[in-house]
N, C-alpha and C positions, 0 to 999 in steps of 0.2 A: 607441301606444308604439313607439319606434324599435327596429329590429333591433339586438340586441347581439351583435357578432361576437367570439368569443373564440378566440385563437390559441395553439396549443401547439407549433407546429412550429419547426424550425431550418433555416436555409440555410447551406450551407458558407461559411466565412469565409476569405478570403485573408489569410494571416498574413505581415506584413512580415518581411523577412530580419533575422535577429539577435534576434528575440524569443524569450523562454523559452517552452517548451511547458508552460504551467501551465493546467490546466483545472479548473473548479470541480466539486466533488463534489455529486451530487444524491441526494436520498432522499425517499420519501413522508413527509408530515408525521407520520403516526401512528407511524412508526419512531422518531421523536424525542420522542414523548409528546404530540403535538398532536391535537386533535379535527379530523379532516380534513373531515368533513361540515359542521361548524360554520364552518370557514374558507371553504370553497367557497361556501356559501350566503350568508354575510355579505359576502364580498369581491365576489362577483358582483352582489349587490344594491346595494352602494355604488357600484360602477363603473357599473352601469346607470343609477342615479340621476344620477350625474355627467354621463353622456352625454346623457340625456334633458333635463337642466337646462341643457345647453349650457355646462357648465363646461369641457369639452374634447371634441374630436371622437373622440379615442382616447387610450389610456394603457396603461401596463404596470406591473406590480408584481413585484418580486423580493424575497424574504425568505429570509435564511439564519439557521440556528441553529448555534451554534458555528462551524465552518467548512464547513457543509453547507447547500446550497440546498434548502429544503423547499417553496418556492412560486415559480413564475415563470409568469405568464400575461399575455397581451396582449389588450386589449379595443378594439373599435371600429375606426375608420378614420383615415387621415392627415388627411382633411378631411371636411366635412359632406356631400360628394357621394357618400360611401359607395362609392368606387371601389377604393381601395387599402387593404386591411386592415393593421392594425398587426401587425408581426412581431416575434418575440422578439429578433432581432438587428438591429433598426432602430437607426440612429444619431440622437442628439438633440443639439440645441444646448443645452449645459448651463448657459448664462448664469452666474449668480454662484456656482454650484457649482464653476466654474473656480477661484475664489479658494482653496479648500482642496484642489484637485486639481492645480493648476499651480504658482503661486509658493510656496504655503505649505510643501509638503514640502521645497522647495529652501531656504527660509529656516530650517526646522528643522535641516536638515543643516549649514547654515552656522553655526548656533548651536552644534551639536555640535562642529564643528571649530574653534570659537573665532574664527571670522572675523566673527561678529556678536555683539554683546552687547545683550541686551534692555533693559538699564537705562542704556546710554550714549545720549547724544543721537543721534538719527537723522542729524543733520548731520555726525557723525563719518564717516559712510559716503557720505552724499549731499551733496556739496560745495555745491550752490547754496543749501542751507538755512542754511549758516553765516552768510550775510550777511542773513538774514531774522530780524529781532528777535523776531517772534511764533512762529517755528518752530525756531530754533536749539537750543532746550533740550528739545524734544519727544522722548520716548524711543520706541523701537520697541515696547516693551510697551504704552505708552499708545495708540499708533497701531493696533496689532493688536487691542486690546481696545475700540476705538472710544471711547476716553476722552480723546482729544487735543484735541477741539474743532474738528476740521477740518470744512469744509462737506461735506455728504453727496455732492453730485453737481454736475458742471459740464456744461452742454449744449454740447459743442464743435461740434455740428452747426450751431449758429447762426453759427459763424465761416465756414462754407463755403457757406451759403445767403444769397441776397439777400432783401430784404423781400418780394419778389414770388414767392419760392420757387425762383427759378432758381439753378443752381449757379454759384459763382464759379470761373471757369476758371483763375484763377491757383493754385487749390488742387486742383482735380479735373479730370483729362483723361479722354477716352474711349479713349485708347490709351497704352501704356506707353512710356517712353523713359528716358534716364539720370536725368532729374530727377523722374520719376513712376514709381516702381517698386512701391510697395505697392498691392496690389489690394484695393479696397473691395467690388467686386461684379463680375459679368460686364460688361465694358466700362467700368468705372470705376476710375481709378487716382489715388492721393493723392500730392501733392507730398512729396518726401523731407524737406523742411524743416518740414512741418507738425507732426511729432512734437516738434520743439524748441519750436514755438509752444505746443503743449499743455503741455509741461513748464514753460514760462515762466508760463503762466496758473495752473498748479497752484502754482508757487513763490510767486506773488503773491496767492494766494487768502487770504481772511480766516480767522482762527483765533479761536474764541470764548474769552473769558476764563473762562467758566464750564466747569469740567471735570466733565462728567457724560456718561452714555452718549448718544452720537449717532452713528448708523451712517454711515460714510463709506467709499466705495470709491476715493477719490482716489489714495492711495499705491499701490494695486494696479495703477494705470496705469503707474507708474514702477518697480515691483519687477522686471520682466523685465530692464530696463537695469541695475539694481543687481546682480542675480544674474550677469549677464554680466560686469560690472565686477569682482566679487569672485572669480569662478571662472575668468575668462579663456576661457570656453566659450560658444558660442551657446546662448541660453536653451532653445530647443526640443531641441537636441542634449543638453544637460545633463539635461533631464527624461527623455528617452528612455533615456539610458545609466544614470542613477542610480535611476530609479523604474519607468518603464513597461516597459522590457525585463525587469528582474528579476522584476516582478510578473506578466508575461505579459499586459499590457494591450494587446491587439492593435490596437484602434481608437482608443484615447484619444490625442487630439492636436488640433492646430490645422489649419485649412485642409484639410478632408477631401477636397475635390475633387482635390487634388494627388496623392492616394494611390490613386485608382482602386479604391476598395473596391467589392465586390459588394453590400455592405449598402445598403439604401435609407436615405435621409436624410429625416427627418420635417420638413416645412416649418413655419415659424413664422408671422410676421404679413404681411399684405398692406400693404406700406409705401407710404403715399400721399404722404410728405413728400420722401424722398431718393432711394430706389432705384426708386420708382414701379412696383413689381411685387411678386409673392409672394416673400418671402425664403426661399430653400431652398439649403442647402449652404454658405451664407455666414453669418457671425455676425449675429444679430439686433441686438445692442447697438450703437448708433451710435458710441459712443466707441471701442469695440474695433474697429469696422470702419474708423474713421479712422486706426487704427494698423496698417492692413493686415491686420486679422483676428487679430493675435497680441498679446494683452494679458494682464494679470494679473487684470483685473476680470471678463472674459468672453472667449469665443472658443474654448474647448475643446468638442469633440464627442466622443461616445463611446456605447457600448452599456451596457445594464444589467449585463451580465456584467463588463465592465471596471470599472465603478464599484463593483461588489460586491467585486472583488479588492482595489481600493484601500481601501475602507472596512473590509474584513476585516483588511487590513494595519494600519490604524490601531487597530482594535478589539484586535488582538494586540500593541499598543504597539510597533510598528516592526519586528516580527519576521516574516520570511517564510522558510519552509522551513529554520528553524533559524538563519538569518542575520539579524543585527540591522542593518538598513539605517539606521534612525534610533534613537537610544538611547531606552530606555524612560523614562528620567528626563526627557528633552526632550519626548517625546510627552505624558507625564502633565502636564508644566508647561503645554503649549499647550492641553490639553483641560480645564484647571481654571479655574473662575471667578476672575477677577483682581481685580475691584473690587466685591465684594458690599456693602461699606459705603456705596457710592454708588448702590446699587440697580441696578448694572450686572451683568447675568447672563451676559455673554459671556466666552468663553475668549480665547485668542490666535488670531485668525482664525476659529476655530470658533464656530458657534452653539451655544447650550446651552439646556436647559430654563429656563423662567422661575423666578425665585426662589420657593420654596414652591409649586412647580408642582403637586405632588400634593395640595395642600390647596385649590387653586382650583376654582371651578365648571367643569364640562366645557367650556362655551362660552368661558371665559377662559383655559384651559390651553393651553400650547404647549411641546412637541408633545403627545403623549399624556400624560395624568395618570400613567400607569403606567410611563413611562420613568424609569429611574434618574437620580439627580442627576449621576452620572458620565458619562451619555450625551452625545453631541455629533453635530454634522453641519452641514448648510447647505442653504438653499433657493436656487432660481434663478427669475428673473423670468419665464422662458418656461414655467414649470410643472414644474420639476424639484425633487426633494427627496431628500436622502440622510441617513441617520442610523445611528449605531452605538451599541450599548449594551453596554459591556464587562462590566457586572455581570450582566445577563440573557442576554448572549451572543446578542443579536439584531441583525441588520443588515437595514436597510430601504431599498430603492431604489424610488422612485416617479418615473416619467417620463411627461410629457404635453406637449402643445403648446397650453396653455390660451390663448395669445395669438392663436391662429387663430380667425377671420380678423382679430381686433382685440384689442389689449391691454385694451379695455374689458370683456372677459369676465373677471369676477372671482368667479364662483361657486365656484371652487376654494377660495377663502379663506372666503367667507361661509358655505359649507356644511360647513366643517371636514372636508373629505374625507380629507386625509392623516392627521389625528389619528384619525379614525374607523377608517381602515385599520390604523393601528398598534395601536389598541385591540384589534382582532380577534385579533391574534397574541399579545399579552400575555395576553388572556383565554382563548385556545384552549389554551395550554400547561397541562397538568394536567387538561384536560377529556376527554382521550383515552378513548374507550369502545370502540375497535376492538381486535381481537385482534392 
């Protein structure tokens, strides 16, 4: 059996100028009515099983009750060479958790301000769709609930690679200049016009006539441009000023290498197709990388602490320190199942429990059977998962790099590791036998 390394330590974090000094409250689980021995035994066992099964080389779990962190441990190493242990303040590529951490709060705020209407055609705001017969009447509500019939994913990488795998130099250069400013990776820069090419392909993509649940991340690629258009503010600046600064999310953001954090960044996949090396400090998702690392579908990096602050903000329905940043009405709308009559269990942007989740067999449930129907969150391809339960007042942050060294590692899913970890905390509440 492999050695299981568990980390409890913190490293000093460099806090960017202008961020609010908001630190999370910590308490022992038994102080809030949880059986501490049960939690430690069960979580350690599940994490050890995950590492031994090669579901991930390392991971960490943060759980909060109410607004108080009751559990935060790191397990294993960055890679299977067991050299660098996972630390509690490591930064992770959040993958699709970006969707609810980047563009979604901005969209909610714009709905609050009346600058977006969920039930007007999206083409009202996104001009190119007005001339597309199959897209001009799609609403933002349908799009965010994955009910619009859009194709799930377009592999834009195919546009920059030749059949022999060589990079097309008209799209990607090894040095930056006026025409190649977006950085894809160390020594790789994308043509400024490629984003317009991506948008044209999205605009021309097929739309299914059958309106049923079909997950699609396409519009998240264009949401940053839409947000800039509606706010007149740079997308990253808008997120910093309106959300990350007030919440005290010190590390949450794009392009972490630009910020010189002292935090270690956990690597993702050994990319054999495009970047030809281990991807670390740059977004794993190829579509986001071709947008210079800043996208709505992926690209955010952050720590467990920062994600906890964001999910607690959502769990408290938009309130932080007595200030309502997003209205409770809007947050409740976005976290409510939109089309249950079509067997679509999603909220607006947010993932939700499966319909009748509590009645399903354990192996079919998602997430934990014990999560309330009002709970919500999102998962990420790299092995990330965040969930908030406003009824049970439990916030759950799981971070791993399950795609190391290859995305073929899928034991995280087949072993139901995240659901099992959630179960532990739902079951441990009320079992407290400590004084």
